[in-house]
N, C-alpha and C positions, 0 to 999 in steps of 0.2 A: 595418460590420465585426461579425462574430460570433465567438464563442469556443467551441471544443470542448475539454472537459476529459475526458481518457481515462485510465482505469486501465491498468496494464500486464499483469500476470500473469492469464491467463484471459480477457483482453479484447483489448488490442492484440497481446499475445503469446498466441496461441491455445493451448488445451490440446492435448495430444498426440493425443487421440482424435477431433479434428475430421475430418469427411469430406473437406473440401478441403485437401489437403496443401500447397497453395500459399497458404493463408489468410494467413500472416504477410506474404508479399510483396504480396498483394492489399490487406491493411490498410494497409501502408506507402505503397503507391501512392495509395490513396484519401486518406490524410493529406496527402501532397504536393500533390495536386490542391486540397485544401481550403485550404492555405496559399497556393498560387499565385493563388487567387481574392481574396487580400487579407485572409483571416481569420486568427485566432490559434489555435494548437494548444498545449495544455498537457497534460503528462503528470502524473498524480497517482497515487502508488504507496506501498505500504508499504516498498518498497526504499529503501535509503539513497542518499546523494548520490554514492557511488562508482560507481553504475550510470549516471550521467549521460552520461559520455563514450561508453559502449557504445551507449546509446540514440541519441545524436547521430550516431554512425557509421551506425547502421541507417537513420535517417531521411534523412541527408544534409544536415541543418541542425541548429542548436542550438535546441531548443524551450524554452519556459518549463517549469519542473520543480518539482513539489510532491513532496518525498520524505519518508520516514518518517512517513506519514500526516499531513503538515502541519508536522512539526517542522523540516524543512529546505526552504527555497524558494530556487530559483535563477531569476533573470530573464535574458532574452536580453541585457539591458544589462550583465550581469555582477554586478549587485546581488544580495546574498544575505541571508537572514535565518535565524536559528538559535534554536530553543527546546530546553531540556534538562531532564533530571531527575537527581537524585542517584544515584550508583552504589549508595548505601545501599539503595535500593529493590530493585535486582537482588540484592544480597547477602541481604537479608531474604527475598526470594521463593525463592531457592535453598534456604535453610533451611526455609522453610514447606513447600515441595514435598517435600523430603527427610523431614522429620519426619512428614508425613501420608502418606508413601509413595504420592504421586501418580505415575502412569505418565506422566511428562512430562520434557522437557528444556528448559533455560533458556539463552538466548543473548543477547548484547548487543554493540554496537559500542563500542570504547574505544581511543583513541589509534591510530586507523587500523588496528585489528585487529578481527576478529570472534571473540569468545571464547565458550566453552561451559563450563558447570560440569563439573568432573571426576566428580561423583557422579550424573550424569544417568542416567535409567532408560529413557526412550523411545528406541528405536533410530532415530536421525536418518537414517542412510543408507537406511532403508526407508520413510521418510516421503514422502508424495506431493509435498510442496513442497521436498524436498531437491534441491539442484543439485550434480552431481559436481564442478564447479569450486570448490566450497567446501572443497576439500582443504587450503586455506591456513589454515583455522581453527585456533585455539590453545585447547587445554584449559587451564583455569585454576581453581585453588582459590579460591572467592569470598572466603574469609577472608584471603587475601593481597592483596586489592585495597584501594585507598585509598577509604574511603567518602565522602571529600570530592570525588572525581572526579565527572564528569557524563557523561551519554550522551543521545542523541536518542531511543532506543527500546530496548525489551526485547521479545524474541519468545519465546513458549513454544510448543513443539511438543508436541502431545498427540493421542492417538487421537480421531477424530471423535465417538465415542460418549461421551467424557468432556469434550469441549470446553466445553459450556455450563455444566456443573457447576463446573469449575475456574474459568471466567471469573467466575461468580457468587461463588465463594469469594474470589476476588481483589478483586472490587468490595466485598464485605463487610468487607475489611480497611481500607477507607477511606484508602488512600494518596492523596496529592494528585496524581493522574495521570488520564489518560483510558484507557479499556480498550475495545478493539474486537476484531473478528476479520477477518482478511484471507483466510482459507481455512477449509475445514471441519476442518483439523487444526492451526490456527495462531491463537494469541491475541497481539494486539499491545498494548503498553503504551507510552504516550508522555506528554508534558507535559500538564498540566491545561489546559483550554480550548484544545485543539489538535485539529484534525481536517482532513480534506481540504476539507470544506465551509467552515470558517472561513478557510482559506487562499485558497479560490476567491473569497470575498467581498473579501478584501484585494486580490487580483489584479484583480478586476473594477473596483474603485475606481481602481486605478492606471491601467488602460487605458480607463476611462470606458465600460465596457460595461454596458448595462442587463440586468436579470434575464432578460427575454424573449429576449435574444440570447445567453444562456449555454446550451449543450447539453452534457450529460454522458453518459458511457458507462462502465458498470462491471458488476461481477458478484458483489460480496461485501458483507458487512455494513459494512465500512469505507467503502463507496461510498454508503450510504444518506444520509449527511450531504450528499453532493453532489446526490442526487436531490431532496432537500427544498427546494433553493434554485434549481434550474435552471428555465429557461423550458420546456425539454423534456428528458426523461431516457430513456435507453435501457439496458436490461439484457440481457446475453447469456443465451441460453436455457438454459445448463447451470446457472444459479444456483439457490440454494435458493428455495423458493416464497415465503418471507417477503421476500426481497430483490426478487424479480420483482414482487411486489405493490406495492412502493414506487415503481416506475418507470412512466412513461407508456406505453412501448412495450417489447416483447420482440423481440429480433432475434438472428440467428445469428452476426453478426460486426460489427466496427467498419466494415468496408467497406459493409455493408448500411445501417447507421445514417447514414453520411455520404452515401450515395446518396439516402436519404430526405430528408436536409436539402437537397440540391441541387434536389430536386423540389418543395420547399415554397416 
């Protein structure tokens, strides 16, 4: 038995500019063939657990799921694990970004809602990673939140040209959190000692899968922790050069990566 761990956005879910307009369907078909051969498929994403049912519907089966960059994990058995950070970090970041006039918007999940700071500056509706179905989001004054509440992740939308500078500024504040990027205009903040890679190690132990039998597919900075521990790693060809250099192979799609695995 082998295990494929696959990112969602830009990977299993292709970008809009791919040449093959049927790429999503082709990727899903390849995944189903992989599972039919007795192998394990794991989705690993910055998306939260509320996307799990949607993904299951697309695949036609319930996969193992690593959400919020490792803060949320769902096994096919129904077992779940959850890691969180205090909402106080979100409140503080909202003030930090406002006081320094960063062109950024801060969002987080809380009590089954997706909330945004009322004083944000970066136009989310125009961001590449914005999804129209997010119209259910709630604008919220961060000072009215209970700092004792907890969340699985905080996301900061920022113009690509400013992403790395803001990420470094957040790291310098030394919160007890992990900081990574899931797209060129998106910074992800989660619990300390939490990543896709750490969750994969935990899942591999549960399924008794050796490192050489772990295959990962991704396209962003938050996938590098997966590349570093896999037997083989594939990066989608639209990724940043730094990300591509961390993988063993560069491919055009999840379908191509899985076909290569069948040939090995």
